[in-house]
All heavy atoms as an XYZ file, in Angstrom:
893
protein
N      94.715     20.702    128.804
C      94.056     21.353    127.693
C      92.828     20.574    127.262
O      91.805     21.161    126.946
C      95.047     21.442    126.539
C      95.149     22.758    125.799
S      94.727     24.240    126.663
C      93.442     24.800    125.610
N      92.914     19.262    127.252
C      91.774     18.454    126.810
C      90.606     18.579    127.781
O      89.452     18.578    127.363
C      92.193     16.999    126.636
S      93.385     16.783    125.294
N      90.889     18.717    129.072
C      89.825     18.928    130.059
C      89.093     20.236    129.807
O      87.897     20.341    130.044
N      89.813     21.233    129.322
C      89.163     22.510    129.001
C      88.191     22.342    127.841
O      87.126     22.963    127.810
C      90.213     23.569    128.667
N      88.516     21.488    126.876
C      87.590     21.224    125.771
C      86.343     20.534    126.324
O      85.218     20.931    126.032
C      88.255     20.381    124.663
C      87.235     19.958    123.610
C      89.392     21.163    124.010
N      86.526     19.507    127.155
C      85.387     18.774    127.734
C      84.498     19.670    128.590
O      83.301     19.453    128.684
C      85.880     17.611    128.595
O      86.629     16.711    127.837
N      85.112     20.649    129.229
C      84.369     21.577    130.069
C      83.867     22.799    129.331
O      83.514     23.793    129.946
N      83.830     22.729    128.013
C      83.398     23.836    127.157
C      84.152     25.118    127.480
O      83.597     26.199    127.484
C      81.883     24.023    127.224
C      81.146     22.810    126.681
C      79.662     23.011    126.531
O      79.284     23.832    125.677
O      78.918     22.336    127.256
N      85.444     24.941    127.759
C      86.324     26.077    127.982
C      86.690     26.319    129.434
O      87.671     26.972    129.731
N      85.885     25.781    130.359
C      86.108     26.031    131.784
C      86.926     24.913    132.418
O      86.835     23.752    132.027
C      84.771     26.154    132.503
N      87.743     25.295    133.396
C      88.485     24.337    134.204
C      88.279     24.694    135.670
O      87.680     25.736    135.988
C      89.997     24.371    133.894
O      90.544     25.591    134.395
C      90.272     24.250    132.409
N      88.795     23.879    136.552
C      88.700     24.167    137.989
C      89.460     25.447    138.346
O      89.207     26.052    139.382
C      89.242     22.993    138.791
N      90.379     25.867    137.495
C      91.212     27.039    137.774
C      90.828     28.265    136.953
O      91.559     29.238    136.935
C      92.681     26.689    137.533
C      93.130     25.537    138.366
N      93.331     25.619    139.727
C      93.364     24.250    138.045
C      93.693     24.454    140.201
N      93.718     23.594    139.195
N      89.704     28.188    136.262
C      89.248     29.325    135.474
C      88.978     28.940    134.030
O      89.137     27.796    133.629
N      88.555     29.916    133.265
C      88.210     29.687    131.863
C      89.447     29.837    130.992
O      90.147     30.837    131.061
C      87.132     30.686    131.429
C      86.714     30.502    129.993
C      85.389     31.148    129.680
N      84.279     30.545    130.375
C      83.720     29.380    130.074
N      84.192     28.660    129.073
N      82.693     28.924    130.746
N      89.713     28.821    130.182
C      90.836     28.862    129.249
C      90.391     29.150    127.826
O      91.159     29.696    127.029
C      91.590     27.530    129.270
C      92.276     27.161    130.577
C      92.931     25.803    130.454
C      93.294     28.219    130.962
N      89.166     28.741    127.477
C      88.637     28.923    126.132
C      87.211     29.448    126.218
O      86.474     29.120    127.147
C      88.616     27.583    125.380
C      89.945     26.859    125.214
C      89.703     25.421    124.757
C      90.824     27.597    124.232
N      86.812     30.232    125.247
C      85.413     30.648    125.160
C      84.585     29.487    124.627
O      85.074     28.711    123.781
C      85.265     31.856    124.233
C      85.922     33.106    124.769
C      85.576     34.317    123.908
N      85.429     33.959    122.500
C      86.180     34.399    121.514
N      87.144     35.246    121.749
N      85.980     34.017    120.278
N      83.336     29.335    125.074
C      82.486     28.270    124.541
C      82.390     28.301    123.019
O      82.360     27.248    122.374
C      81.132     28.526    125.195
C      81.476     29.208    126.483
C      82.675     30.072    126.158
N      82.381     29.479    122.409
C      82.328     29.572    120.946
C      83.583     28.987    120.303
O      83.522     28.426    119.212
C      82.150     31.023    120.495
C      80.751     31.546    120.774
O      79.853     30.722    121.044
O      80.568     32.772    120.723
N      84.706     29.110    120.979
C      85.949     28.533    120.461
C      85.867     27.017    120.490
O      86.268     26.345    119.539
C      87.156     29.024    121.288
O      87.207     30.453    121.222
C      88.458     28.439    120.770
N      85.326     26.461    121.566
C      85.189     25.007    121.680
C      84.241     24.474    120.606
O      84.489     23.421    120.022
C      84.720     24.599    123.091
C      84.459     23.111    123.174
C      85.749     25.023    124.135
N      83.172     25.195    120.308
C      82.228     24.764    119.271
C      82.915     24.576    117.923
O      82.536     23.713    117.137
C      81.088     25.774    119.127
C      80.084     25.719    120.228
C      78.987     26.746    119.999
C      78.081     26.828    121.206
N      77.072     27.878    121.050
N      83.933     25.363    117.658
C      84.651     25.269    116.387
C      85.287     23.893    116.205
O      85.366     23.378    115.096
C      85.714     26.387    116.288
C      85.033     27.751    116.221
C      86.629     26.185    115.093
C      85.984     28.924    116.368
N      85.708     23.267    117.313
C      86.327     21.938    117.251
C      85.393     20.938    116.564
O      85.840     20.050    115.858
C      86.672     21.442    118.676
C      87.057     19.974    118.690
C      87.778     22.286    119.282
N      84.088     21.092    116.736
C      83.125     20.086    116.292
C      82.545     20.312    114.908
O      81.736     19.529    114.441
C      82.018     19.946    117.345
C      82.576     19.447    118.632
C      82.994     20.325    119.606
C      82.750     18.092    118.839
C      83.567     19.860    120.780
C      83.318     17.619    119.993
C      83.724     18.504    120.968
N      82.976     21.346    114.240
C      82.548     21.557    112.860
C      83.341     20.627    111.946
O      84.556     20.769    111.825
N      82.666     19.669    111.327
C      83.367     18.714    110.465
C      84.040     19.438    109.308
O      83.402     20.174    108.571
C      82.401     17.659    109.942
C      83.097     16.585    109.121
C      82.162     15.480    108.678
O      81.749     14.682    109.532
O      81.836     15.459    107.484
N      85.336     19.213    109.165
C      86.123     19.832    108.110
C      86.399     18.862    106.966
O      86.420     19.254    105.810
C      87.458     20.327    108.677
C      87.310     21.299    109.819
C      86.625     22.574    109.393
O      87.042     23.223    108.437
N      85.556     22.934    110.076
N      86.659     17.595    107.320
C      87.033     16.587    106.339
C      86.485     15.243    106.793
O      86.441     14.951    107.983
C      88.576     16.481    106.209
C      88.977     15.387    105.241
C      89.192     17.802    105.812
N      86.083     14.419    105.824
C      85.644     13.048    106.098
C      86.224     12.167    105.003
O      86.123     12.483    103.834
C      84.123     12.960    106.075
C      83.586     11.564    106.274
C      82.091     11.504    106.016
N      81.357     12.292    106.964
C      80.462     11.808    107.822
N      80.178     10.528    107.814
N      79.832     12.594    108.656
N      86.840     11.062    105.421
C      87.384     10.139    104.432
C      88.642      9.471    104.931
O      88.955      9.508    106.116
N      89.365      8.855    104.024
C      90.596      8.156    104.386
C      91.718      9.158    104.633
O      92.025      9.985    103.772
C      91.008      7.196    103.276
O      90.073      6.160    103.173
N      92.316      9.065    105.804
C      93.438      9.919    106.162
C      94.634      9.540    105.284
O      94.969      8.364    105.154
C      93.767      9.730    107.643
C      94.807     10.701    108.122
O      95.999     10.471    107.818
O      94.450     11.678    108.806
N      95.275     10.514    104.687
C      96.383     10.248    103.771
C      97.635      9.746    104.482
O      98.496      9.144    103.851
C      96.710     11.503    102.963
C      95.599     11.992    102.042
C      96.013     13.294    101.353
C      95.227     10.933    101.021
N      97.739      9.966    105.784
C      98.920      9.527    106.523
C      98.729      8.133    107.100
O      99.545      7.246    106.894
C      99.280     10.532    107.644
C     100.421     10.006    108.496
C      99.637     11.885    107.042
N      97.613      7.922    107.823
C      97.443      6.633    108.512
C      96.481      5.676    107.807
O      96.354      4.530    108.221
C      97.036      6.837    109.972
C      95.714      7.544    110.119
O      94.814      7.403    109.307
N      95.583      8.312    111.192
N      95.800      6.134    106.771
C      94.916      5.274    105.997
C      93.582      4.954    106.645
O      92.767      4.248    106.058
N      93.331      5.485    107.842
C      92.067      5.218    108.535
C      90.971      6.152    108.031
O      91.227      7.294    107.657
C      92.242      5.411    110.044
C      93.259      4.495    110.714
C      93.484      4.928    112.159
C      92.791      3.053    110.653
N      89.734      5.660    108.050
C      88.591      6.501    107.708
C      88.288      7.377    108.915
O      87.995      6.869    109.994
C      87.379      5.651    107.344
C      86.240      6.472    106.856
N      86.135      6.871    105.543
C      85.183      6.998    107.504
C      85.040      7.594    105.404
N      84.451      7.691    106.586
N      88.380      8.690    108.743
C      88.201      9.614    109.863
C      87.301     10.775    109.485
O      87.161     11.117    108.311
C      89.554     10.181    110.304
C      90.528      9.207    110.934
C      91.891      9.867    111.106
C      90.002      8.729    112.277
N      86.716     11.350    110.506
C      86.049     12.647    110.408
C      86.923     13.608    111.203
O      87.296     13.316    112.333
C      84.661     12.596    111.052
C      83.665     11.748    110.334
C      82.347     11.677    111.118
N      81.825     13.000    111.391
C      81.355     13.389    112.590
N      81.335     12.569    113.617
N      80.894     14.613    112.756
N      87.250     14.731    110.618
C      88.085     15.715    111.293
C      87.309     16.976    111.597
O      86.641     17.529    110.735
C      89.276     16.112    110.412
C      90.377     15.118    110.413
C      90.649     14.186    109.450
C      91.358     14.941    111.421
N      91.739     13.442    109.808
C      92.199     13.896    111.020
C      91.611     15.563    112.638
C      93.281     13.459    111.791
C      92.693     15.129    113.392
C      93.502     14.095    112.959
N      87.417     17.436    112.840
C      87.002     18.774    113.218
C      88.253     19.639    113.169
O      89.171     19.374    112.411
N      88.294     20.648    114.027
C      89.488     21.479    114.112
C      90.383     20.905    115.217
O      90.057     20.972    116.393
C      89.137     22.951    114.424
C      88.280     23.547    113.323
C      90.398     23.777    114.660
C      88.979     23.727    111.997
N      91.478     20.290    114.836
C      92.461     19.799    115.782
C      92.260     18.390    116.294
O      93.183     17.797    116.829
N      91.077     17.838    116.154
C      90.786     16.510    116.692
C      89.901     15.732    115.731
O      89.191     16.310    114.912
C      90.054     16.612    118.040
C      90.848     17.318    119.098
C      90.602     18.649    119.408
C      91.864     16.659    119.786
C      91.331     19.302    120.387
C      92.597     17.301    120.760
C      92.322     18.624    121.055
O      93.055     19.273    122.019
N      89.918     14.417    115.897
C      89.001     13.568    115.145
C      87.641     13.570    115.839
O      87.541     13.808    117.044
C      89.550     12.144    115.057
N      86.613     13.288    115.064
C      85.243     13.199    115.569
C      84.772     11.755    115.420
O      85.258     11.031    114.548
C      84.345     14.158    114.782
C      84.814     15.621    114.760
C      83.945     16.434    113.814
C      84.817     16.211    116.157
N      83.839     11.311    116.250
C      83.424      9.902    116.217
C      82.950      9.432    114.846
O      82.288     10.169    114.124
C      82.264      9.844    117.219
C      82.464     11.007    118.105
C      83.094     12.070    117.253
N      83.325      8.210    114.533
C      82.835      7.540    113.332
C      82.863      6.042    113.617
O      83.931      5.473    113.848
C      83.698      7.872    112.120
C      83.055      7.490    110.833
N      82.956      6.183    110.408
C      82.440      8.234    109.894
C      82.324      6.153    109.264
N      81.993      7.388    108.924
N      81.706      5.418    113.612
C      81.579      3.999    113.977
C      82.459      3.080    113.135
O      82.903      2.046    113.596
C      80.121      3.554    113.857
C      79.239      4.201    114.882
C      79.214      3.334    116.086
N      78.474      3.987    117.148
C      78.723      3.744    118.407
N      79.648      2.897    118.751
N      78.030      4.343    119.333
N      82.716      3.468    111.908
C      83.519      2.626    111.013
C      84.959      2.472    111.521
O      85.575      1.432    111.336
C      83.506      3.255    109.628
C      84.320      2.536    108.594
C      84.078      3.183    107.250
N      85.124      2.826    106.310
C      85.233      3.342    105.126
N      84.373      4.251    104.713
N      86.208      2.975    104.332
N      85.481      3.497    112.156
C      86.867      3.479    112.596
C      87.016      3.039    114.042
O      87.811      2.163    114.347
C      87.502      4.870    112.405
O      87.327      5.255    111.043
C      88.975      4.865    112.743
N      86.289      3.661    114.946
C      86.368      3.331    116.375
C      84.955      3.145    116.914
O      84.369      4.071    117.471
C      87.103      4.424    117.152
C      88.564      4.647    116.771
C      89.148      5.822    117.540
C      89.394      3.411    117.011
N      84.391      1.951    116.778
C      83.005      1.731    117.197
C      82.786      1.828    118.702
O      81.655      1.913    119.146
C      82.714      0.313    116.688
C      84.039     -0.338    116.560
C      85.006      0.762    116.206
N      83.832      1.856    119.464
C      83.713      1.930    120.922
C      83.671      3.362    121.451
O      83.604      3.579    122.662
C      84.836      1.130    121.592
C      86.189      1.266    120.966
C      86.688      0.504    119.933
C      87.209      2.191    121.302
N      87.966      0.909    119.623
C      88.310      1.945    120.458
C      87.312      3.211    122.242
C      89.487      2.672    120.528
C      88.486      3.928    122.307
C      89.556      3.656    121.463
N      83.674      4.346    120.573
C      83.453      5.735    120.988
C      82.020      6.084    120.604
O      81.654      6.002    119.434
C      84.455      6.691    120.323
C      85.865      6.375    120.833
C      84.090      8.136    120.629
C      86.936      7.280    120.299
N      81.190      6.455    121.594
C      79.783      6.722    121.277
C      79.606      7.998    120.458
O      80.533      8.794    120.317
C      79.140      6.868    122.663
C      80.236      7.260    123.569
C      81.494      6.647    123.006
N      78.422      8.167    119.931
C      78.084      9.389    119.215
C      77.897     10.515    120.225
O      77.715     10.286    121.412
C      76.792      9.190    118.409
C      76.969      8.169    117.290
O      78.073      8.113    116.716
O      76.003      7.443    117.007
N      77.904     11.711    119.745
C      77.682     12.869    120.606
C      78.737     13.915    120.358
O      79.518     13.840    119.401
N      78.772     14.885    121.240
C      79.775     15.947    121.139
C      81.065     15.423    121.757
O      81.374     15.684    122.917
C      79.292     17.208    121.838
C      78.111     17.856    121.148
C      77.730     19.175    121.773
N      77.581     19.035    123.215
C      77.700     20.036    124.072
N      77.980     21.255    123.658
N      77.530     19.837    125.370
N      81.777     14.656    120.954
C      83.003     14.009    121.394
C      84.097     14.290    120.370
O      83.863     14.205    119.170
C      82.796     12.483    121.530
C      81.780     12.198    122.628
C      84.118     11.768    121.800
C      81.398     10.736    122.751
N      85.261     14.629    120.868
C      86.453     14.770    120.034
C      87.515     13.871    120.651
O      87.513     13.631    121.852
C      86.926     16.220    120.001
N      88.407     13.349    119.822
C      89.405     12.427    120.360
C      90.653     12.432    119.499
O      90.673     12.926    118.381
C      88.838     11.001    120.428
C      88.573     10.386    119.079
C      89.549      9.653    118.424
C      87.348     10.554    118.455
C      89.315      9.099    117.173
C      87.095      9.996    117.215
C      88.092      9.268    116.570
N      91.687     11.852    120.039
C      92.876     11.530    119.267
C      93.708     10.551    120.061
O      93.561     10.393    121.255
C      93.696     12.753    118.885
C      94.678     12.372    117.815
C      96.038     12.427    117.875
C      94.366     11.820    116.531
N      96.591     11.949    116.710
C      95.574     11.564    115.860
C      93.177     11.507    115.881
C      95.643     11.010    114.593
C      93.239     10.958    114.613
C      94.458     10.724    113.979
N      94.568      9.858    119.364
C      95.455      8.891    119.986
C      96.843      9.033    119.416
O      97.087      9.820    118.512
N      97.725      8.239    119.965
C      99.103      8.300    119.510
C      99.627      6.935    119.138
O      99.025      5.907    119.458
N     100.758      6.944    118.478
C     101.403      5.703    118.099
C     101.662      4.891    119.362
O     102.130      5.407    120.354
C     102.723      6.001    117.388
C     103.390      4.746    116.957
C     104.412      4.113    117.597
C     103.062      3.958    115.825
N     104.748      2.977    116.919
C     103.931      2.850    115.814
C     102.120      4.060    114.814
C     103.885      1.866    114.843
C     102.088      3.086    113.849
C     102.956      2.015    113.864
N     101.300      3.641    119.316
C     101.532      2.758    120.450
C     100.291      2.444    121.243
O     100.278      1.513    122.031
N      99.213      3.242    121.065
C      97.957      2.916    121.714
C      97.388      3.950    122.659
O      96.330      3.739    123.248
N      98.060      5.076    122.851
C      97.512      6.082    123.756
C      96.230      6.684    123.170
O      95.988      6.608    121.971
C      98.540      7.177    124.028
O      98.882      7.839    122.831
N      95.424      7.292    124.030
C      94.115      7.796    123.584
C      93.630      8.879    124.527
O      93.840      8.795    125.736
C      93.123      6.630    123.605
C      91.841      6.891    122.940
S      92.130      6.713    121.172
C      90.669      7.410    120.543
N      92.994      9.898    123.980
C      92.285     10.887    124.786
C      90.921     11.115    124.138
O      90.802     11.216    122.919
C      93.075     12.215    124.943
C      93.249     12.927    123.620
C      92.410     13.107    125.974
N      89.889     11.134    124.970
C      88.509     11.341    124.533
C      87.954     12.517    125.327
O      87.977     12.498    126.559
C      87.647     10.078    124.782
C      86.202     10.333    124.393
C      88.219      8.882    124.051
N      87.468     13.525    124.619
C      86.858     14.688    125.263
C      85.358     14.652    124.969
O      84.950     14.803    123.830
C      87.486     15.974    124.728
C      88.962     16.078    125.084
S      89.930     17.002    123.878
C      90.052     15.817    122.555
N      84.576     14.409    126.004
C      83.136     14.207    125.865
C      82.410     15.377    126.513
O      82.294     15.457    127.740
C      82.759     12.878    126.536
C      81.322     12.474    126.304
O      80.455     13.369    126.218
O      81.064     11.269    126.240
N      81.926     16.286    125.690
C      81.244     17.469    126.206
C      79.874     17.153    126.782
O      79.453     17.772    127.746
C      81.095     18.526    125.104
C      82.291     19.435    124.909
C      83.436     18.693    124.304
C      81.913     20.628    124.100
N      79.170     16.186    126.195
C      77.827     15.862    126.682
C      77.863     15.360    128.122
O      76.916     15.572    128.878
C      77.162     14.821    125.783
C      76.870     15.366    124.392
O      76.724     16.604    124.244
O      76.790     14.569    123.445
N      78.955     14.702    128.498
C      79.082     14.157    129.855
C      80.097     14.928    130.678
O      80.388     14.556    131.802
C      79.447     12.679    129.771
C      78.288     11.904    129.155
C      78.713     10.579    128.566
N      77.642     10.040    127.753
C      77.560     10.175    126.429
N      78.476     10.821    125.761
N      76.555      9.644    125.766
N      80.648     15.989    130.085
C      81.630     16.864    130.735
C      82.767     16.066    131.367
O      83.105     16.230    132.539
C      80.960     17.784    131.750
C      79.962     18.731    131.101
C      79.376     19.721    132.043
N      80.338     20.655    132.607
C      80.772     21.771    132.022
N      80.332     22.089    130.825
N      81.619     22.566    132.619
N      83.358     15.165    130.545
C      84.463     14.362    131.060
C      85.533     14.167    129.999
O      85.263     14.253    128.798
C      83.974     13.010    131.555
C      83.512     12.071    130.481
S      83.087     10.482    131.218
C      82.756      9.555    129.740
N      86.724     13.925    130.483
C      87.857     13.599    129.635
C      88.376     12.240    130.067
O      88.553     11.988    131.254
C      88.983     14.642    129.793
O      88.450     15.930    129.494
C      90.155     14.341    128.883
N      88.592     11.370    129.107
C      89.157     10.056    129.377
C      90.509     10.025    128.676
O      90.598     10.324    127.483
C      88.280      8.929    128.795
C      86.854      9.015    129.329
C      88.899      7.572    129.079
C      85.870      8.124    128.562
N      91.548      9.670    129.405
C      92.849      9.536    128.750
C      93.480      8.214    129.157
O      93.272      7.718    130.253
C      93.770     10.701    129.104
O      94.042     10.718    130.486
N      94.222      7.671    128.223
C      94.909      6.407    128.445
C      96.306      6.508    127.854
O      96.465      6.852    126.686
C      94.153      5.247    127.777
C      94.929      3.950    127.806
C      95.014      3.208    128.978
C      95.597      3.491    126.684
C      95.753      2.033    129.010
C      96.326      2.316    126.704
C      96.403      1.595    127.875
O      97.128      0.437    127.919
N      97.293      6.256    128.696
C      98.679      6.198    128.232
C      99.244      4.879    128.749
O      99.224      4.614    129.948
C      99.513      7.384    128.752
C     100.952      7.285    128.276
C      98.889      8.695    128.318
N      99.722      4.078    127.844
C     100.205      2.742    128.199
C     101.649      2.803    128.685
O     102.360      3.745    128.404
C     100.075      1.798    127.009
C     100.911      2.148    125.807
S     100.203      3.562    124.976
C     101.631      4.201    124.161
N     102.056      1.761    129.412
C     103.449      1.699    129.843
C     104.266      0.770    128.944
O     105.446      0.580    129.160
C     103.564      1.278    131.305
C     103.020     -0.110    131.553
O     102.569     -0.788    130.636
N     103.039     -0.530    132.804
N     103.596      0.197    127.951
C     104.272     -0.657    126.986
C     103.630     -0.412    125.624
O     102.444     -0.696    125.430
C     104.116     -2.129    127.379
O     104.733     -2.969    126.440
N     104.396      0.126    124.711
C     103.834      0.473    123.406
C     103.379     -0.759    122.644
O     103.975     -1.820    122.737
C     104.867      1.220    122.560
C     105.089      2.634    123.022
S     106.183      3.554    121.930
C     105.211      3.637    120.450
N     102.287     -0.582    121.913
C     101.781     -1.612    121.028
C     101.954     -1.160    119.584
O     102.418     -0.052    119.328
N     101.540     -1.981    118.638
C     101.716     -1.644    117.220
C     100.598     -0.769    116.653
O     100.545     -0.556    115.448
C     101.704     -3.029    116.558
C     100.791     -3.829    117.422
C     101.052     -3.347    118.825
N      99.752     -0.251    117.495
C      98.552      0.445    117.027
C      98.822      1.898    116.664
O      99.665      2.565    117.250
C      97.481      0.361    118.112
C      97.254     -1.079    118.541
O      96.671     -1.827    117.745
O      97.703     -1.447    119.642
N      98.033      2.390    115.698
C      98.182      3.760    115.215
C      97.264      4.717    115.970
O      97.658      5.794    116.369
C      97.870      3.841    113.709
C      98.875      3.026    112.920
C      97.869      5.286    113.234
C      98.549      2.918    111.452
N      96.037      4.330    116.160
C      95.042      5.194    116.800
C      94.302      4.373    117.840
O      93.498      3.516    117.511
C      94.063      5.735    115.757
C      92.957      6.654    116.269
C      93.548      7.874    116.956
C      92.064      7.085    115.124
N      94.586      4.616    119.105
C      93.998      3.790    120.144
C      94.598      2.400    120.087
O      95.617      2.170    119.436
N      94.007      1.474    120.802
C      94.486      0.100    120.845
C      93.401     -0.745    121.492
O      92.449     -0.205    122.061
C      95.767      0.009    121.678
O      95.485      0.289    123.037
N      93.520     -2.055    121.453
C      92.549     -2.881    122.182
C      92.516     -2.536    123.677
O      91.462     -2.550    124.306
C      93.041     -4.309    121.957
C      93.749     -4.245    120.633
C      94.415     -2.894    120.636
N      93.665     -2.180    124.230
C      93.695     -1.783    125.646
C      92.961     -0.467    125.864
O      92.188     -0.325    126.812
C      95.143     -1.668    126.123
C      95.876     -3.003    126.117
C      97.340     -2.841    126.434
N      97.989     -2.140    125.327
C      99.254     -1.745    125.314
N     100.022     -1.961    126.362
N      99.768     -1.143    124.270
N      93.174      0.502    124.991
C      92.473      1.780    125.095
C      90.973      1.570    124.905
O      90.158      2.157    125.621
C      93.008      2.774    124.072
N      90.606      0.717    123.959
C      89.189      0.424    123.713
C      88.537     -0.184    124.947
O      87.431      0.204    125.333
C      89.042     -0.513    122.513
N      89.221     -1.131    125.591
C      88.670     -1.767    126.790
C      88.512     -0.750    127.915
O      87.488     -0.740    128.633
C      89.569     -2.918    127.235
N      89.476      0.117    128.073
C      89.443      1.140    129.124
C      88.313      2.148    128.884
O      87.500      2.420    129.762
C      90.801      1.834    129.181
C      90.901      2.967    130.164
C      90.749      2.750    131.527
C      91.166      4.257    129.729
C      90.843      3.795    132.434
C      91.273      5.310    130.618
C      91.114      5.071    131.973
O      91.216      6.105    132.854
N      88.249      2.692    127.677
C      87.213      3.677    127.350
C      85.820      3.039    127.459
O      84.895      3.627    128.020
C      87.454      4.283    125.950
C      86.269      5.118    125.490
C      88.733      5.114    125.950
N      85.672      1.825    126.945
C      84.396      1.113    127.033
C      83.989      0.902    128.490
O      82.822      1.079    128.846
C      84.478     -0.236    126.289
O      84.786      0.036    124.917
C      83.172     -1.000    126.363
N      84.941      0.549    129.351
C      84.647      0.340    130.773
C      84.200      1.633    131.449
O      83.281      1.618    132.289
C      85.865     -0.239    131.483
N      84.810      2.741    131.095
C      84.392      4.027    131.672
C      82.958      4.335    131.279
O      82.119      4.680    132.126
C      85.343      5.172    131.239
C      84.773      6.525    131.640
C      86.731      4.966    131.836
N      82.645      4.201    129.997
C      81.271      4.473    129.554
C      80.287      3.477    130.168
O      79.184      3.853    130.558
C      81.183      4.480    128.028
C      81.643      5.789    127.431
C      82.794      5.863    126.669
C      80.924      6.965    127.641
C      83.224      7.065    126.130
C      81.343      8.165    127.116
C      82.493      8.214    126.362
O      82.908      9.422    125.835
N      80.666      2.200    130.267
C      79.796      1.204    130.877
C      79.502      1.555    132.332
O      78.376      1.410    132.803
C      80.428     -0.180    130.774
C      79.545     -1.289    131.300
C      80.183     -2.648    131.118
C      79.260     -3.741    131.665
N      79.872     -5.052    131.518
N      80.502      2.031    133.060
C      80.318      2.441    134.458
C      79.300      3.573    134.565
O      78.617      3.724    135.587
C      81.648      2.843    135.076
N      79.195      4.375    133.512
C      78.224      5.469    133.478
C      76.881      5.042    132.899
O      75.973      5.869    132.752
C      78.781      6.630    132.643
C      80.039      7.298    133.206
C      80.613      8.276    132.191
C      79.723      7.995    134.520
N      76.766      3.763    132.552
C      75.515      3.247    131.999
C      75.322      3.573    130.531
O      74.197      3.593    130.039
N      76.405      3.803    129.823
C      76.345      4.169    128.407
C      76.821      2.994    127.570
O      77.954      2.530    127.736
C      77.191      5.422    128.129
C      76.635      6.583    128.956
C      77.220      5.746    126.646
C      77.607      7.680    129.194
N      75.969      2.534    126.673
C      76.310      1.424    125.790
C      77.048      1.956    124.576
O      76.526      2.790    123.845
C      75.026      0.702    125.367
C      75.301     -0.499    124.483
O      76.457     -0.923    124.364
O      74.319     -1.015    123.916
N      78.261      1.486    124.349
C      79.046      1.949    123.213
C      78.968      1.004    122.029
O      79.616      1.237    121.016
C      80.531      2.143    123.608
O      81.053      0.897    124.029
C      80.686      3.170    124.692
N      78.163     -0.042    122.138
C      78.117     -1.040    121.055
C      77.128     -0.710    119.952
O      77.042     -1.438    118.991
C      77.787     -2.415    121.640
O      76.477     -2.398    122.191
N      76.388      0.364    120.074
C      75.370      0.692    119.055
C      75.991      1.021    117.729
O      76.957      1.644    117.599
C      74.534      1.879    119.498
O      73.964      1.642    120.747
């Protein structure tokens, strides 16, 4: 499903979402401290949107992401038409992403020549 978001609705097996539906994900709905996890987040529809204050290793752009307890992470990057996912084999104490997820995502962007430190 996340690959369909990155592909603006299209997958190798056909279209799952209309491009207009994917655009809805990126309309900011809420910005501020999340009442559950206490992190400063920007929310679109269904996913968080980049914010340097919370996850500085996710670049700006048409990107939506989310992670899970323990350090897992998925990043859907429409500008580069790619999905990055990380699932660990040993849970950590992290709520959203982890140092391991950050290193992995940063390495993927670095391989593409994209600086995430801005």
